[in-house]
BAGU-418832 format. One line per 8 residues: for each residue y, z, x of N, C-alpha, C, O, CB. Coordinates in steps of 0.2 Angstrom, whole numbers, plus 5000, padded with zeros to 4 digits. Each point is the difference from the previous one (the first is absolute). Glycine has a CB too. Example, Ala and Ser with C-alpha at 12.3 -4.5 7.8 and 13.67 -1.06 7.14 Angstrom:
! BAGU-418832
4972 5039 5066 5006 5000 4996 5006 5000 5004 4999 5003 5005 4995 5003 4986 ~ 5011 4990 5007 5006 5001 5004 5005 5003 4996 5006 5001 5003 4991 4989 5003
//
This chain:
! BAGU-418832
5043 5021 4957 5003 5004 4994 4995 5006 4999 4995 4999 4997 5010 4990 4998 ~ 4997 5016 5008 4995 5006 5000 4999 5002 4993 4994 5002 4998 5010 5002 5013 ~ 5001 4996 4984 4999 5003 4994 4995 4996 4995 4997 5002 4996 5015 5002 5005 ~ 4989 4989 5001 4995 4995 4996 4994 4998 5004 4996 4996 4997 5014 5000 4997 ~ 4989 5007 5012 4994 4999 5004 4999 4993 5001 4995 4997 4999 5000 5013 4996 ~ 5011 4986 5007 4999 4993 5000 5004 4998 5006 5005 5003 5003 4994 4995 4985 ~ 5000 4996 5015 5004 4996 5005 5002 4994 4997 4996 4996 4997 4998 5010 5013 ~ 5013 4992 4991 5002 4993 4998 5002 4996 5006 5003 5003 5004 5001 5002 4985
4994 4989 5011 5002 4995 5005 5005 4996 4998 4999 4997 4994 4990 5004 5011 ~ 5017 4998 4998 5005 4995 4998 5001 4995 5005 4999 5001 5006 5007 5009 4988 ~ 4997 4984 5004 5002 4995 5005 5007 5002 5003 5003 5004 4997 4990 4987 4996 ~ 5009 5005 5012 5007 5001 5003 5006 5000 4995 5005 5003 5001 4990 4992 5009 ~ 5004 5002 4984 5005 4999 4995 5000 5006 4995 5004 5001 4996 4996 4987 5006 ~ 4995 5016 4999 5000 5006 4996 4995 4999 4994 5000 5004 4995 5011 4999 5009 ~ 4986 4991 4995 4996 4999 4994 4993 5003 5002 4997 4999 5005 5009 4991 4992 ~ 4991 5014 4998 4994 5003 5000 4994 4995 5000 5000 4996 4996 5005 5014 4999
4991 4990 5011 4994 4996 5000 4994 5003 4996 4997 4996 4997 5008 5000 5014 ~ 4994 5010 4990 4995 5004 4997 5000 5007 5000 5004 5003 5005 4989 4987 4997 ~ 5004 5014 4994 4999 5007 5000 4993 5002 5001 4996 4997 4997 5014 5004 4995 ~ 4989 5003 5013 4993 5002 5002 5000 5007 4997 5002 5005 5002 4997 4988 5008 ~ 4997 5008 4984 4999 5007 4997 4993 5001 4997 4999 5004 4997 5013 4996 5001 ~ 4983 4995 5004 4994 5001 4997 4995 5002 5006 4994 5001 4998 5008 4991 4993 ~ 5000 5009 5015 4995 5002 5005 5002 5007 5002 5005 5003 4998 4994 4985 5006 ~ 4996 5015 5000 5000 5007 5002 5006 5001 5005 4999 5002 5006 4989 4999 4992
5018 4999 4999 5006 5002 5005 5001 5007 5001 5003 5002 5005 5002 4987 4991 ~ 4994 5015 4999 5001 5007 5000 5006 5003 5003 5000 5001 5006 4988 5000 4994 ~ 5017 4998 4997 5007 5002 5002 5003 4997 5006 5000 5002 5005 4997 5009 4990 ~ 5004 4982 5004 5003 4996 5006 5007 5003 5001 5004 5001 4996 4989 4989 5001 ~ 5008 5010 5010 5007 5003 5002 5004 4994 5003 5006 5000 4999 4989 5012 5002 ~ 5002 4984 5003 5004 4994 5003 4995 4995 5002 4994 5001 5000 5014 5007 5004 ~ 4995 4986 4997 4996 4994 5002 5003 4996 5005 5006 5000 5000 4989 5000 4989 ~ 5001 4996 5015 5003 4995 5005 4996 4994 5000 4994 5000 4998 5010 5009 5009
5000 4985 4994 4996 4994 5000 4998 4999 5008 5005 5000 5004 5002 4995 4986 ~ 4987 5005 5011 4998 4999 5007 5000 4993 5003 5003 4999 5005 4990 5010 4993 ~ 5005 4986 4997 5001 4993 5002 4999 4996 4994 5000 5003 4994 4995 4999 5018 ~ 5004 4992 4988 4999 4996 4994 4993 5000 4997 4998 4997 4995 5010 4995 5010 ~ 4987 5013 4998 4994 5000 4998 4999 5007 4996 4995 5001 4996 5001 4992 5013 ~ 5008 5012 4993 4998 5007 4997 5007 5004 5000 5004 4999 5004 4984 5000 4999 ~ 5011 5006 4993 5005 5006 5000 4997 5006 5000 4994 5001 4997 5015 4992 4998 ~ 4994 5013 5007 4998 5006 5000 5003 5005 4996 5007 4999 4999 4990 4999 5012
5000 5006 4985 5003 5005 4996 4998 5007 5002 4994 5002 5001 5006 4990 4989 ~ 5005 5013 5011 4998 5007 5001 4999 5003 4994 5004 5000 4995 5003 5000 5015 ~ 4987 5004 4989 4998 5003 4994 4999 5007 5001 4999 5002 5006 4996 4988 4990 ~ 5004 5014 4999 4998 5007 5001 4994 5002 5005 5001 5004 5004 5004 4998 4984 ~ 4990 4994 5011 4994 5001 5004 4999 4995 5006 4994 4999 5002 5001 5007 4988 ~ 5010 4990 5012 4999 4996 5005 5004 4993 5000 5004 4999 4995 4985 5006 5006 ~ 5010 4991 5004 5003 4993 5000 4995 4995 4998 4994 5000 5001 5013 5004 5009 ~ 4996 4992 4985 4996 4995 4997 5003 4993 5001 5006 4999 5001 4990 5009 4991
4999 4987 5009 5002 4993 5002 4999 4996 4994 4995 5000 4997 5002 5002 5015 ~ 5008 4993 4987 4999 4995 4994 5002 4993 5002 5004 5000 5005 4999 5010 4987 ~ 4994 4985 5005 5002 4994 5001 5007 4998 4996 5002 5004 4996 4986 4993 5005 ~ 5016 4998 5001 5006 4998 4996 4999 5000 4993 5005 5001 4996 4999 4993 5014 ~ 4990 5004 4987 5000 5000 4993 4998 5006 4997 4999 5001 4994 4997 4987 5007 ~ 5003 5018 5003 4999 5006 4997 4993 5002 5000 4998 5006 4998 5011 4993 4995 ~ 4986 4997 5010 4993 5002 5001 4999 5005 5005 5003 4999 5006 4994 4989 4991 ~ 5000 5017 5001 4998 5006 5005 4995 4997 5005 4995 4997 4999 5007 5012 4992
5000 4993 5015 4996 4998 5006 4996 5006 5002 4994 5000 5000 5014 4991 5004 ~ 4995 5014 4998 4996 5006 5003 5005 5006 5001 5006 4999 5000 4986 4994 5005 ~ 5005 5013 4996 5004 5006 5002 5000 5000 5008 4994 4999 5002 5003 5007 4987 ~ 5008 4995 5014 5001 4999 5007 4998 5007 5003 5002 5005 4998 5007 4986 5002 ~ 4986 5009 5005 4998 5006 5003 5005 5002 5005 5001 4997 5005 4987 5001 4993 ~ 5015 5008 5001 5005 5002 5005 5000 5008 5001 4996 5003 4997 5011 4987 5000 ~ 4997 5012 5008 5000 5008 5001 5006 5003 4995 5001 5006 5001 4994 4992 5011 ~ 5008 4998 4984 5005 5002 4996 4998 5004 4994 4996 4997 4996 5011 4993 5008
4994 5016 4995 4998 5004 4994 5003 4998 4994 4997 4999 4995 5001 5010 5013 ~ 5009 4991 4992 5004 4999 4993 5005 4995 5002 5006 5002 5000 4991 5010 4996 ~ 5002 4982 5004 5005 4995 5002 5006 5000 4994 4998 5000 4994 4993 4993 5013 ~ 5015 5006 4995 5005 5000 4995 5005 4994 5002 5000 4996 4995 5000 5017 5004 ~ 5003 4987 5007 5004 4994 5001 4997 4995 5005 4996 5002 5004 5014 5006 4994 ~ 4992 4986 5001 4998 4994 5004 5005 4996 5002 5005 4999 4997 4984 5001 4997 ~ 5011 4997 5013 5005 4996 5002 4996 4996 5006 4995 5002 5003 5015 5005 4994 ~ 4993 4987 5004 4998 4996 5006 5005 5001 5006 5006 4999 4998 4988 4993 4995
5005 5010 5013 5005 5000 5005 5001 4993 5003 4996 4995 4998 5000 5017 5005 ~ 5008 4988 5002 5002 4993 5002 4995 4997 5004 5000 4994 5001 5011 5010 4999 ~ 4984 5000 5002 4994 4997 5004 4995 4998 4995 4994 4997 5002 5008 5010 5008 ~ 4999 4994 4983 4995 4998 4995 4995 5005 4999 4995 4999 4996 5006 4990 5008 ~ 4999 5017 4999 4995 5006 4999 5002 5003 4993 5006 5000 4998 4992 5001 5015 ~ 4997 5002 4984 5001 5004 4994 5002 5007 5002 4997 5004 5003 4995 4989 4991 ~ 5014 5010 5002 5002 5006 5001 4998 5004 4993 5002 4998 4995 5007 4999 5014 ~ 4988 5008 4992 4998 5004 4994 5002 5007 5000 4998 5004 5005 4992 4989 4994
5013 5010 4996 5002 5007 5000 4994 5004 4996 4997 4997 4995 5015 5001 5005 ~ 4986 5007 5003 4995 5004 4997 5003 5006 4997 5003 5005 5003 4988 4991 5005 ~ 5009 5005 4985 5004 5005 4997 4997 5007 4999 5002 5004 4996 5002 4986 4998 ~ 4990 5011 5010 4998 5007 4999 5005 5005 5003 5003 4999 5005 4985 4997 4997 ~ 5013 5009 4993 5006 5005 5002 4998 5004 5006 5004 5001 5004 4999 5000 4984 ~ 4991 5000 5013 4998 5004 5006 4999 4996 5007 5000 5003 5005 4994 5005 4987 ~ 5006 4986 5007 4999 4996 5006 5003 4993 5000 4997 4995 5001 4993 5011 5001 ~ 5017 4994 4996 5003 4993 4999 5001 4997 5007 5002 5002 5004 5004 5002 4986
4991 4990 5010 4999 4996 5006 5003 4992 4998 5000 4998 4994 4990 5010 5010 ~ 5011 4989 5001 5001 4993 5000 4995 4996 5004 4999 5001 5006 5014 5001 4992 ~ 4983 4993 4999 4995 4997 5003 5002 4993 5001 5004 4997 4996 4987 5010 4999 ~ 5007 4990 5011 5002 4993 5001 4993 4996 5001 4995 5003 5003 5016 5000 5003 ~ 4988 4992 4990 4994 4996 5000 5001 4993 5001 5005 4997 4999 4990 5011 4993 ~ 5000 4989 5011 5000 4993 5002 4999 4996 4993 4996 5001 4996 5000 5001 5016 ~ 5009 4993 4987 4999 4996 4994 4994 4996 5000 4998 4999 4994 5015 5001 5005 ~ 4985 4997 5006 4994 4996 5000 4994 5003 4998 4996 4997 4996 5009 4997 5013
4993 5012 4993 4994 5003 4999 5000 5007 4997 4995 5003 4999 5000 4990 5010 ~ 5011 5010 4990 5002 5006 4998 4997 5006 5004 5000 5006 4998 4999 4989 4991 ~ 5000 5003 5018 4998 5006 5004 5006 5004 5002 5006 4998 5000 4985 4995 5005 ~ 5008 5014 4996 5005 5005 5001 5002 4999 5007 4996 4999 5005 4999 5009 4987 ~ 5012 4991 5009 5003 4999 5006 5003 5007 5003 4998 5002 5006 5005 4986 4991 ~ 5001 5015 4999 5002 5007 5002 5003 5004 4994 5001 4997 4995 5001 4998 5017 ~ 4999 5011 4989 5003 5004 4995 5006 5004 5003 5000 5002 5006 4989 4999 4989 ~ 5016 4999 5001 5006 5004 5002 5000 5007 4996 4999 5000 4994 5008 4989 5007
4992 5016 5004 4999 5007 4997 5006 5004 5001 5001 5005 4997 4987 4994 5005 ~ 5017 5000 5002 5005 5004 5001 5006 4998 5004 5006 5002 4999 4986 5006 5000 ~ 5007 4987 5005 5006 4997 5004 5002 5006 5004 4997 5003 5004 5006 4988 4987 ~ 5004 5009 5010 5003 5005 5004 5002 5007 4996 5004 5004 5002 5000 4987 5005 ~ 4993 5010 4987 5001 5006 4996 4993 5001 4996 4998 4995 4997 5015 5003 5003 ~ 4984 5007 5000 4994 5001 4996 5001 5007 4996 5002 5005 5003 4991 4989 5006 ~ 5005 5006 4985 4997 4994 4996 5006 4996 4998 5006 5002 4998 4984 5004 4998 ~ 5010 4987 5005 5005 4996 4998 5001 4999 4993 5006 4999 4997 4992 4995 5013
4997 5006 4986 5000 4998 4993 4998 5006 4995 4995 5004 5002 5004 4984 5001 ~ 5004 5013 4992 4997 5005 4995 4995 4996 4995 4995 5002 4999 5016 5006 5002 ~ 4992 4986 4997 4996 4996 4995 5003 4993 5001 5004 4998 4997 4993 5011 4995 ~ 5000 4987 5013 5002 4993 5001 4998 4996 4994 4994 5000 4998 5005 5001 5015 ~ 5006 4996 4984 4998 4996 4994 5000 4993 5001 4995 4997 4999 5010 5012 4995 ~ 5001 4988 5007 5001 4992 5000 5003 4998 5007 5003 5004 5003 4998 4996 4984 ~ 4998 4994 5014 5002 4998 5007 5003 4993 4999 4997 4996 4996 4994 5011 5010 ~ 5014 4991 4999 5003 4994 5000 5000 4999 5008 5001 5004 5004 5005 4996 4984
4995 4993 5014 5001 4998 5007 5007 4997 5000 5001 4995 4996 4986 5004 5006 ~ 5017 5003 5003 5007 4996 5001 4999 4995 5005 4995 4999 5003 5011 5011 4994 ~ 4999 4986 5004 5000 4994 5005 4999 5002 5007 4999 4996 5004 5009 4998 4988 ~ 4993 5013 5010 4998 5002 5006 4993 5003 5001 4998 5002 5005 5014 5001 4996 ~ 4984 4996 4994 4993 5002 4999 5000 5008 5000 4994 5003 5001 5002 4987 5005 ~ 5009 5013 4992 5000 5007 4999 4997 5002 4993 5000 4995 4995 5010 5006 5012 ~ 4987 5005 4992 4997 5002 4994 5004 5004 4996 5003 5005 5003 4986 4994 5002 ~ 5013 4999 4989 5004 5005 4996 4995 5003 4994 4997 4996 4997 5014 4996 5005
4989 5014 4998 4995 5004 4996 5003 5005 4996 5004 5004 5002 4988 4994 5007 ~ 5007 5002 4985 5002 5005 4995 4995 5006 5000 4994 4999 5000 5012 4992 4993 ~ 4997 5015 5008 4996 5006 5000 5002 5004 4994 5005 5003 5000 4995 4997 5013 ~ 4996 4999 4982 5001 5002 4993 5001 5008 5000 5005 5002 4997 4989 4988 4999 ~ 5002 5014 5007 5000 5007 4999 5006 5003 5004 5002 5005 4999 4986 4995 4999 ~ 5014 4996 5008 5005 5003 5004 5007 4997 4997 5005 5002 5003 4987 4998 5007 ~ 5008 4995 4985 5006 4997 4998 5004 4997 5005 5006 5000 5000 4994 5009 4991 ~ 4997 4988 5014 5003 4996 5005 4997 4993 5001 4995 4999 4997 5008 5012 5009
5001 4985 4998 4998 4994 5002 5000 5000 5008 5005 5002 5003 4999 4991 4986 ~ 4990 5005 5014 5000 5000 5007 4999 4993 5003 4996 4996 4997 4999 5016 5002 ~ 5009 4987 5006 4999 4994 5004 4997 5001 5007 5002 5004 5004 5008 4991 4990 ~ 4984 5001 5007 4996 5001 5006 5000 4993 5003 5001 4995 4997 4992 5014 4998 ~ 5007 4992 5012 4999 4994 5004 4993 4997 4999 4996 5004 4996 5012 5000 5013 ~ 4990 4990 4993 4993 4998 4999 4995 5004 5003 4994 4999 4999 5011 4989 5000 ~ 4997 5016 5006 4995 5004 5004 5000 5007 4996 4996 5004 5003 5006 4990 5008 ~ 5002 5007 4984 4999 5007 4997 5005 5005 5002 5000 5006 4997 4989 4991 5002
5016 5001 5005 5005 5005 5002 5006 5001 4994 5002 4995 4998 4996 5003 5014 ~ 5003 5008 4986 5006 5001 4995 5006 4998 5003 5003 5003 5005 4991 5006 4990 ~ 5010 4986 5002 5006 4998 5002 5006 5003 4996 5005 5002 5002 4990 4987 5001 ~ 5004 5012 4990 5004 5004 4996 4997 5001 4993 4995 4997 4999 5015 4997 5007 ~ 4993 5011 4991 4998 5002 4993 5006 5002 4996 5005 5002 5003 4983 5002 5001 ~ 5011 4995 4990 5006 5001 4996 4998 5002 4993 4994 4999 4998 5013 4993 5008 ~ 4998 5011 4990 4998 5002 4993 5000 5008 5000 5005 5003 5002 4988 4987 4996 ~ 5002 5012 4998 5000 5008 4999 5000 5000 4992 5003 4996 4997 5003 5007 5014
4991 5003 4987 5000 5000 4992 5006 5002 4997 5004 5004 5002 4985 5000 5000 ~ 5013 4992 4993 5006 5001 4996 5001 4993 4996 4997 4996 5000 5007 5012 5008 ~ 5002 4993 4988 5002 4994 4996 5007 4997 5003 5003 4996 4996 4991 5009 4994 ~ 5009 4998 5015 5006 4997 5003 4999 4994 5003 4994 4998 5002 5010 5013 5000 ~ 5001 4985 4999 4999 4993 5004 4997 5002 5007 5002 5004 5004 5008 4991 4990 ~ 4985 5001 5008 4997 5001 5006 4994 5005 5000 4996 5000 5005 5014 4997 5000 ~ 4989 5006 4989 4994 5004 4999 4995 4997 4996 5001 4995 4996 5006 5015 5005 ~ 4987 4993 4999 4994 4997 4996 4997 5006 4996 5000 5005 5002 4998 4985 5007
4998 5007 4986 4996 5005 4996 4993 4996 5000 4999 4996 4995 5010 5010 4998 ~ 4987 4994 5011 4993 4997 5001 5002 4992 5001 4999 4996 4996 4995 5013 4997 ~ 5008 4989 5013 5001 4993 5002 4993 4997 4999 4995 5002 5003 5015 5000 5004 ~ 4990 4992 4991 4994 4996 4999 5000 4993 5004 5001 5000 5006 4997 5005 4983 ~ 5002 4990 5008 5000 4993 5003 5006 4999 5004 5006 5002 4999 4988 4994 4992 ~ 5005 5001 5015 5006 4998 5005 4999 4993 5002 4995 4997 5000 5005 5015 5004 ~ 5006 4985 4997 5000 4993 5003 5007 4999 5004 5004 5004 4999 4989 4992 4991 ~ 5007 4998 5013 5006 4998 5003 5003 4994 4998 4996 4996 4998 5000 5010 5012
5010 4992 4991 5003 4994 4998 5001 4996 5006 4999 5002 5006 5006 5002 4984 ~ 4998 4990 5010 5001 4996 5006 5005 5002 5004 5001 4998 5006 4996 4993 4987 ~ 5007 5014 5005 5005 5003 5004 4998 5006 5004 5003 5003 5004 5005 4993 4988 ~ 4986 5006 5007 4997 5006 5003 5001 5007 4996 4998 5005 5002 5003 4989 5008 ~ 5002 5005 4984 5001 5006 4996 4994 5003 4997 4995 4996 4999 5016 4999 4998 ~ 4988 5011 5002 4994 5003 4997 5001 5002 4993 5005 5003 4999 4992 5001 5013 ~ 4999 4994 4984 5001 5001 4993 4994 5005 4998 4994 4999 5002 5012 4990 4995 ~ 4995 5016 4999 4995 5005 4998 5000 5001 4993 5005 5001 4996 4997 5005 5015
4992 4994 4986 4999 5002 4993 4999 5007 5000 4995 5003 5001 4999 4986 4996 ~ 5012 5014 5000 5001 5007 5000 4997 5002 4993 5003 5001 4995 5007 5000 5013 ~ 4983 5001 4992 4996 5001 4994 5003 5004 4995 5002 4998 4994 4988 5000 5013 ~ 5011 5009 4994 5002 5004 4995 5007 5001 4999 5003 5002 4995 4988 5004 5008 ~ 5013 4990 5001 5007 4999 4999 5002 4994 4996 5005 4999 4998 4998 5008 5013 ~ 4991 4989 4989 5001 4994 4996 5005 4995 5002 5005 4998 4996 4991 5008 4994 ~ 5004 4993 5017 5006 4995 5002 4997 4997 5007 4995 5002 5003 5014 5005 4992 ~ 4995 4988 5007 4998 4997 5006 5007 5000 5005 5004 4996 4999 4987 4996 4995
5009 5013 5011 5005 5000 5005 4999 4995 5005 4994 4998 5002 5008 5014 4995 ~ 5003 4986 5007 5000 4996 5006 5003 5003 5006 5005 5004 4999 4995 4986 4993 ~ 4996 5010 5013 5002 5003 5007 5001 4995 5005 4997 4994 5000 4997 5016 4996 ~ 5009 4992 5009 5000 4995 5006 4994 5001 5004 4996 5005 4998 5016 4996 5003 ~ 4986 4995 5004 4994 5001 5004 5000 5006 5004 4994 5002 5002 5005 4986 4998 ~ 5006 5016 5000 5000 5006 5004 5000 5006 4995 5001 5006 5002 5005 4989 5007 ~ 4994 5004 4984 4999 5005 4995 5007 5002 4997 5000 5005 4997 4990 4999 5009 ~ 5015 4993 4996 5007 5001 4997 5000 4998 4992 4999 4994 4999 5007 5005 5013
4996 5006 4984 5000 4998 4993 5006 4995 4999 5005 5001 5002 4990 5010 4994 ~ 5003 4983 5000 5005 4995 4999 5002 5000 4992 5006 4999 4999 4989 4994 5011 ~ 5000 5007 4986 5002 4999 4993 4994 5001 4995 4994 5000 5003 5015 4992 5000 ~ 4992 5009 4991 4995 5000 4995 5000 4993 4997 5005 4998 4997 4996 5015 5000 ~ 4994 4983 5004 5000 4993 4997 4997 5000 4993 5001 4995 4997 4998 5001 5015 ~ 4997 5009 4986 4997 5000 4993 4999 5007 4998 4997 5004 5004 4998 4985 4998 ~ 5007 5013 4992 4999 5007 4998 5006 5003 4997 4999 5006 4997 4993 4995 5012
//
């Protein structure tokens, strides 16, 4: 919760287990559960590690300047979007020791991102990334090749005004938090607009 500077952890039934808001989170944007021993939060000034009870462990030393989105790929590695407008990158880190594995900087089109914001992984291990300033969502292979992109600035069905969070469902549909249009549209895995499911 960026506005309240907090992170809430829920059980699978949707019951809140605890709220983390007394530690130095400084504008948390996303979080992932790494294992039963810790979880990671992307904050304005870095990646921070916590125990399941909310105890702060440490700030993770990385090459990521401004982490925004977090996801785990099918191999268990951590995918981090770096939201710097001048150098939006996607970093892949090992989950075990947080060492940098590689960086996606352009794929088959450069520059690929205007402002990479959030990331999700589909069942084919593709990366689905919201590009907030470009008002698009881009789908990349696990190696960083651009497979498709969709959207564009606007308020018509299939367009975005600063897309934010992204996720996929069990059918492979892509759901996008269309921030300034205040809605959640759904797309096929190839970027075809299907419906507005909330908004």
